C-alpha positions as CSV (number, residue, x, y, z in Angstrom):
1,X,-11.8,-3.1,3.2
2,X,-14.4,-0.4,4.8
3,X,-14.7,0.1,8.4
4,X,-16.8,1.9,11.0
5,X,-14.6,4.2,13.0
6,X,-15.0,4.6,16.6
7,X,-16.2,8.2,17.3
8,X,-13.6,8.4,20.2
9,X,-13.4,9.6,22.9
10,X,-10.4,12.0,24.3
11,X,-8.3,10.6,26.5
12,X,-6.8,12.0,29.7
13,X,-3.7,13.9,29.6
14,X,-2.1,11.0,32.4
15,X,-1.8,8.7,29.3
16,X,0.7,10.6,27.6
17,X,2.7,8.5,30.1
18,X,1.9,5.7,28.9
19,X,4.9,5.0,26.6
20,X,7.1,1.9,27.4
21,X,10.5,1.6,26.9
22,X,10.1,-0.7,23.9
23,X,8.5,2.5,22.0
24,X,10.2,5.2,23.7
25,X,13.5,3.4,21.9
26,X,12.1,3.2,18.7
27,X,10.0,6.9,18.8
28,X,13.5,8.4,19.8
29,X,15.5,7.2,17.5
30,X,13.0,7.0,14.2
31,X,12.3,10.9,14.9
32,X,16.1,11.7,14.9
33,X,15.6,9.8,11.6
34,X,12.9,11.3,10.2
35,X,13.1,14.9,10.7
36,X,16.5,15.9,10.2
37,X,15.2,17.6,6.8
38,X,12.8,20.0,8.7
39,X,14.8,22.9,9.3
40,X,13.6,24.5,12.6
41,X,13.7,23.2,16.2
42,X,9.8,23.4,16.7
43,X,8.7,22.0,13.3
44,X,11.0,18.4,14.7
45,X,9.2,18.9,18.3
46,X,5.6,19.2,16.4
47,X,6.2,16.8,14.8
48,X,7.8,14.4,17.7
49,X,4.4,15.4,19.3
50,X,2.3,14.4,16.4
51,X,3.5,11.2,16.5
52,X,3.1,10.4,20.1
53,X,-0.4,11.6,19.6
54,X,-1.0,8.9,16.8
55,X,0.2,6.7,18.9
56,X,-1.6,7.5,22.2
57,X,-4.8,9.2,20.7
58,X,-8.3,7.0,21.4
59,X,-10.5,6.6,18.5
60,X,-10.3,8.7,15.3
61,X,-7.2,10.5,15.3
62,X,-8.3,13.7,14.7
63,X,-6.0,17.2,15.3
64,X,-8.1,17.5,18.6
65,X,-7.8,14.7,19.6
66,X,-3.6,14.1,19.1
67,X,-3.7,17.4,20.7
68,X,-5.1,16.3,24.3
69,X,-2.6,13.5,24.5
70,X,0.7,15.8,23.7
71,X,-0.2,19.1,25.3
72,X,-3.9,20.2,25.8
73,X,-6.0,22.8,23.7
74,X,-2.8,25.0,23.5
75,X,-1.7,22.2,21.3
76,X,-4.4,21.9,18.7
77,X,-3.6,25.3,16.7
78,X,0.4,24.8,16.9
79,X,-0.4,21.1,15.6
80,X,-3.3,22.2,12.9
81,X,-1.1,24.4,11.4
82,X,2.0,22.2,11.2
83,X,0.2,20.1,9.3
84,X,-2.5,21.8,7.1
85,X,-0.6,25.0,6.5
86,X,2.8,24.5,6.9
87,X,5.3,24.4,4.2
88,X,7.7,21.5,5.3
89,X,8.2,18.8,2.7
90,X,6.5,15.6,3.4
91,X,9.1,13.8,0.3
92,X,12.5,13.4,2.5
93,X,10.6,12.6,5.5
94,X,9.2,9.9,3.5
95,X,12.5,8.5,1.9
96,X,14.1,8.8,5.6
97,X,11.5,6.6,6.5
98,X,11.6,4.1,4.0
99,X,15.6,4.0,4.0
100,X,15.5,3.5,7.7
101,X,12.9,0.6,7.1
102,X,14.7,-1.4,4.5
103,X,18.6,-1.1,7.1
104,X,16.4,-2.2,9.9
105,X,13.4,-4.8,8.2
106,X,15.0,-5.0,4.7
107,X,11.8,-5.6,2.4
108,X,11.7,-8.5,-0.2
109,X,9.4,-6.6,-2.2
110,X,6.8,-3.2,-2.5
111,X,3.0,-4.1,-2.7
112,X,0.9,-1.4,-4.4
113,X,-2.3,-1.2,-1.8
114,X,-5.2,0.5,-2.2
115,X,-7.0,2.4,0.1
116,X,-10.4,3.7,0.5
117,X,-11.6,6.5,2.6
118,X,-15.2,6.9,2.9
119,X,-16.9,9.9,3.3
120,X,-20.1,11.7,4.5
121,X,-19.5,15.2,3.0
122,X,-17.9,16.5,-0.4
123,X,-14.8,18.6,1.4
124,X,-12.6,16.5,1.4
125,X,-9.6,16.8,-0.8
126,X,-10.5,14.0,-3.4
127,X,-13.8,12.6,-2.5
128,X,-15.6,11.8,-5.3
129,X,-18.4,8.9,-5.9
130,X,-16.9,6.0,-6.6
131,X,-17.8,2.7,-7.4
132,X,-14.8,0.2,-6.1
133,X,-14.4,-2.9,-7.4
134,X,-13.4,-4.5,-4.2
135,X,-16.4,-3.7,-3.2
136,X,-18.9,-3.7,-5.3
137,X,-20.6,-0.6,-4.4
138,X,-20.7,3.3,-5.0
139,X,-19.3,5.2,-2.4
140,X,-18.5,8.4,-1.7
141,X,-14.9,8.5,-0.7
142,X,-11.0,9.5,-1.1
143,X,-9.2,6.9,-3.1
144,X,-5.4,6.5,-2.7
145,X,-2.5,4.2,-3.1
146,X,-0.1,2.8,-0.5
147,X,3.3,1.1,-1.5
148,X,4.5,-0.7,1.3
149,X,7.6,-2.3,2.0
150,X,6.9,-5.9,2.9
151,X,8.8,-9.0,4.0
152,X,6.9,-12.1,5.9
153,X,7.8,-10.2,9.3
154,X,7.4,-6.5,8.5
155,X,5.2,-4.2,6.3
156,X,5.1,-0.7,6.6
157,X,3.7,2.1,4.0
158,X,6.8,4.5,2.4
159,X,4.8,6.2,-0.5
160,X,1.3,7.4,-0.9
161,X,-0.5,8.6,-4.1
162,X,-3.1,10.5,-3.5
163,X,-6.4,10.1,-6.8
164,X,-8.1,13.2,-7.8
165,X,-10.8,12.9,-10.1
166,X,-10.9,15.2,-13.1
167,X,-14.0,17.0,-10.9
168,X,-11.6,18.2,-8.2
169,X,-9.2,18.9,-10.9
170,X,-11.2,21.0,-13.8
171,X,-12.7,23.1,-10.9
172,X,-10.4,25.6,-10.5
173,X,-12.1,27.4,-6.9
174,X,-11.8,24.0,-6.0
175,X,-8.5,23.2,-6.5
176,X,-7.4,26.7,-5.2
177,X,-8.8,25.6,-2.0
178,X,-7.3,22.3,-1.7
179,X,-3.9,23.9,-2.7
180,X,-3.7,21.4,-5.2
181,X,-0.2,21.7,-6.9
182,X,-0.1,23.0,-10.6
183,X,2.0,19.7,-12.3
184,X,-0.8,17.3,-10.6
185,X,-2.7,16.0,-13.4
186,X,-5.5,13.6,-14.7
187,X,-4.8,9.7,-14.1
188,X,-6.1,6.7,-14.0
189,X,-5.8,4.5,-11.2
190,X,-3.7,2.2,-12.5
191,X,-1.7,5.1,-13.5
192,X,-1.4,6.5,-9.2
193,X,-0.3,3.1,-8.2
194,X,2.7,3.1,-10.6
195,X,3.5,6.3,-10.7
196,X,3.3,6.0,-6.5
197,X,6.7,3.2,-7.2
198,X,8.2,4.2,-10.1
199,X,11.7,5.0,-9.6
200,X,11.5,5.0,-5.9
201,X,14.6,2.7,-5.7
202,X,17.0,5.0,-7.7
203,X,15.1,8.3,-6.5
204,X,15.5,6.9,-2.7
205,X,18.3,4.6,-2.8
206,X,16.6,1.5,-1.6
207,X,17.0,-2.0,-2.9
208,X,15.8,-2.8,-5.8
209,X,12.4,-5.4,-5.1
210,X,9.7,-7.1,-7.1
211,X,6.7,-5.2,-6.8
212,X,3.6,-6.9,-6.4
213,X,0.3,-5.4,-7.0
214,X,-3.5,-6.2,-7.6
215,X,-4.4,-6.2,-11.3
216,X,-8.1,-7.4,-11.4
217,X,-9.8,-4.2,-12.4
218,X,-10.7,-3.0,-15.8
219,X,-7.4,-0.6,-15.4
220,X,-5.2,-4.1,-14.6
221,X,-4.4,-4.7,-18.3
222,X,-2.9,-1.2,-18.8
223,X,-1.0,-1.3,-15.3
224,X,0.7,-4.7,-16.0
225,X,1.6,-3.5,-19.6
226,X,3.1,-0.6,-18.3
227,X,5.1,-1.9,-15.3
228,X,6.6,-4.4,-18.1
229,X,7.5,-0.9,-20.3
230,X,9.2,0.3,-17.1
231,X,10.6,-2.8,-16.7
232,X,9.6,-3.1,-13.4
233,X,9.9,-6.4,-12.0
234,X,6.7,-7.4,-11.1
235,X,4.0,-9.6,-9.6
236,X,0.2,-9.0,-10.3
237,X,-2.6,-11.0,-9.6
238,X,-5.1,-10.4,-12.5
239,X,-8.7,-11.4,-13.9
240,X,-9.2,-15.0,-15.4
241,X,-10.4,-12.5,-19.1
242,X,-6.5,-11.5,-19.1
243,X,-5.6,-12.5,-22.2
244,X,-2.4,-14.9,-22.4
245,X,-0.3,-17.1,-25.2
246,X,1.1,-20.5,-24.2
247,X,4.3,-21.0,-25.3
248,X,4.2,-24.7,-25.5
249,X,0.7,-26.7,-26.3
250,X,-1.8,-27.3,-23.2
251,X,-3.7,-30.6,-23.1
252,X,-7.5,-29.7,-24.6
253,X,-6.6,-26.5,-25.3
254,X,-6.5,-25.1,-29.2
255,X,-3.8,-23.0,-30.7
256,X,-3.4,-19.0,-29.8
257,X,-4.3,-16.8,-27.3
258,X,-7.0,-17.2,-24.5
259,X,-8.5,-16.2,-21.1
260,X,-6.2,-16.6,-18.2
261,X,-8.6,-19.0,-16.2
262,X,-8.6,-21.2,-19.6
263,X,-5.3,-21.9,-19.7
264,X,-4.8,-22.9,-15.7
265,X,-7.7,-25.4,-16.2
266,X,-5.9,-26.9,-19.2
267,X,-3.0,-26.7,-17.0
268,X,-4.5,-28.6,-14.2
269,X,-2.9,-31.8,-14.0
270,X,0.6,-29.1,-13.9
271,X,-0.9,-28.5,-10.0
272,X,2.0,-29.5,-7.1
273,X,2.0,-29.1,-3.5
274,X,3.1,-25.7,-2.0
275,X,3.7,-24.8,1.7
276,X,4.4,-21.4,3.3
277,X,4.0,-19.3,6.2
278,X,0.8,-17.4,7.1
279,X,1.4,-13.8,8.9
280,X,1.3,-15.4,11.9
281,X,3.4,-17.9,11.8
282,X,0.9,-21.1,10.9
283,X,2.2,-23.2,7.7
284,X,-0.3,-23.0,5.1
285,X,-0.2,-25.0,2.4
286,X,-2.6,-25.1,-1.7
287,X,-1.6,-26.7,-5.2
288,X,0.4,-24.3,-7.7
289,X,0.5,-24.9,-11.1
290,X,2.7,-22.8,-13.8
291,X,3.2,-22.5,-17.3
292,X,5.2,-20.1,-19.5
293,X,3.3,-17.5,-21.6
294,X,4.0,-14.5,-23.7
295,X,1.1,-11.3,-23.3
296,X,-1.6,-11.1,-26.2
297,X,-4.0,-8.8,-27.2
298,X,-3.0,-5.2,-29.4
299,X,0.2,-4.2,-28.4
300,X,1.8,-7.6,-26.8
301,X,4.3,-8.3,-29.9
302,X,6.0,-4.9,-29.5
303,X,6.0,-5.2,-25.8
304,X,7.9,-8.6,-26.5
305,X,10.3,-7.0,-28.5
306,X,14.0,-6.9,-27.1
307,X,13.0,-9.0,-24.3
308,X,15.2,-11.8,-23.1
309,X,13.3,-14.5,-23.6
310,X,11.3,-12.9,-25.7
311,X,9.0,-11.4,-23.3
312,X,7.8,-15.1,-21.6
313,X,6.4,-14.3,-18.5
314,X,5.4,-17.2,-16.0
315,X,1.1,-17.6,-15.5
316,X,0.3,-19.4,-11.5
317,X,-2.4,-20.5,-10.4
318,X,-3.5,-21.3,-6.7
319,X,-5.8,-23.1,-4.8
320,X,-6.7,-25.3,-2.3
321,X,-6.9,-28.9,-2.4
322,X,-10.8,-29.9,-3.6
323,X,-11.5,-26.4,-3.5
324,X,-12.2,-23.9,-6.5
325,X,-9.4,-24.2,-9.4
326,X,-8.1,-21.6,-9.6
327,X,-8.9,-19.3,-6.8
328,X,-6.0,-16.9,-7.7
329,X,-4.2,-16.3,-10.8
330,X,-1.0,-14.4,-10.8
331,X,1.6,-13.4,-13.7
332,X,5.3,-12.4,-13.1
333,X,8.3,-11.6,-15.3
334,X,10.5,-13.3,-12.4
335,X,10.4,-16.3,-14.7
336,X,13.9,-17.7,-13.3
337,X,12.7,-17.7,-9.7
338,X,11.2,-21.4,-8.1
339,X,7.3,-21.6,-8.1
340,X,7.6,-21.7,-3.7
341,X,9.5,-18.5,-3.6
342,X,7.1,-16.7,-6.1
343,X,4.0,-18.2,-3.6
344,X,5.9,-16.5,-0.6
345,X,6.2,-12.8,-2.7
346,X,2.3,-13.3,-3.4
347,X,1.2,-13.8,0.1
348,X,3.3,-11.1,1.5
349,X,0.2,-9.2,0.3
350,X,-1.7,-10.6,3.0
351,X,0.9,-9.7,5.2
352,X,-0.1,-5.8,4.3
353,X,-3.6,-6.2,4.7
354,X,-3.1,-7.9,8.3
355,X,-1.0,-4.7,9.0
356,X,-3.6,-2.2,7.7
357,X,-6.2,-3.8,9.6
358,X,-4.1,-4.5,12.9
359,X,-2.0,-1.6,13.6
360,X,-2.0,1.2,10.4
361,X,-5.9,1.9,11.0
362,X,-5.4,1.7,14.2
363,X,-2.7,4.7,14.2
364,X,-5.7,6.8,12.1
365,X,-4.1,6.2,8.4
366,X,-7.6,7.2,7.7
367,X,-8.6,10.0,9.6
368,X,-7.2,12.7,8.3
369,X,-10.6,15.5,8.0
370,X,-8.9,18.6,6.2
371,X,-9.2,19.9,2.9
372,X,-5.7,20.7,2.0
373,X,-3.5,18.3,-0.4
374,X,-0.4,18.6,1.3
375,X,-2.2,18.3,5.3
376,X,-3.7,14.8,3.8
377,X,0.2,14.1,2.2
378,X,1.3,15.3,5.6
379,X,-0.7,13.4,8.2
380,X,-0.4,10.3,6.0
381,X,3.8,10.6,6.0
382,X,3.4,10.6,9.9
383,X,0.9,8.4,9.9
384,X,2.7,5.9,8.2
385,X,5.8,5.9,11.0
386,X,3.7,5.8,13.5
387,X,2.9,2.1,12.2
388,X,6.6,1.9,11.6
389,X,6.6,1.9,15.6
390,X,3.9,0.4,16.7
391,X,5.0,-2.6,14.3
392,X,8.4,-3.1,15.6
393,X,7.8,-2.6,19.3
394,X,5.0,-5.1,18.9
395,X,6.9,-7.8,17.4
396,X,5.4,-10.8,15.5
397,X,4.4,-12.7,18.6
398,X,2.5,-9.8,20.4
399,X,-1.2,-9.5,19.8
400,X,-2.6,-6.0,19.7
401,X,-4.0,-4.1,22.2
402,X,-7.6,-4.6,22.8
403,X,-8.4,-0.7,22.6
404,X,-7.3,2.4,20.1
405,X,-4.3,3.2,22.2
406,X,-1.2,1.3,20.5
407,X,1.2,2.0,23.5
């Protein structure tokens, strides 16, 4: 998930004129929606400038490079203030973005995607030495979680939560310098992910959709249990060691609970072919087996009380014909959905990964270098809006350009 960011050559001023019609229309429409909550006209103007700079600047989307595209050195100081030390609230801007996308690109699910931002120093807000399970290594990095509104034809981030380690929260001078609000407290990465999405539809007037999450790390069991406790419809990728109890006996499996991987190995004969489309539109196929299960382990019985079907869940195994079985394990409380529909929901995580690499990274979603907690949130909010403009303007069948400009 890491990459080497371009060193970034500055674009000449005339490159600000490279807008095409589709970008202009989308940008104008979105700016009118996004910045309606900003009380001053100069803030709304700077918001639009920053969006244009994220889309048009070459290389790393630093404030200096952005200013070069939209106004030169004279704009740098005002944009720096607008992002790092202004008082405008990013929450209503994100809400406006999410509501706008729900109207024009209705989501099928909300995908939780972690984001790792490697850093060379220790001054950027939230940076710390962290073990990243997906990479199998320790990095000096920021870590955040994005909530992506996703469908088979579009995905874009609508909310973010920055994970702050205790080394930041318990260091009063460091915390004060970064302007971290008093209400921000220590939390696990799993809790960080859940808090990013919890109550989002109700607070922001968004449609209720399943939450698709990766729960394979050490915090995964707690994440799944909390999602169930909060009654979030969920589809979570789990580790093979996840403890579950089959509702009905499985051939060759002893009665009682067992690891999810063991249950699916016993259910090998239940595999059936399923076909879906990948993010490029190509048809893909694989084998899928579904087993009705209940939670196992401490607290499982307590969680099942009062639930329809006694807290039953569906365990899905996925794999290619002739390949390792199971290659992926997924757990869901959407027990009444057809298996093929669940597979399509799971594959929305592939859509998000593609759009992150192809677009979000290229509009600077990981490029904020400041120390300010609010600055990080303002930058990533506008980078999310730039991502939406770029993806919607490009469309599914139009590949991204080879340079770092999105128009």
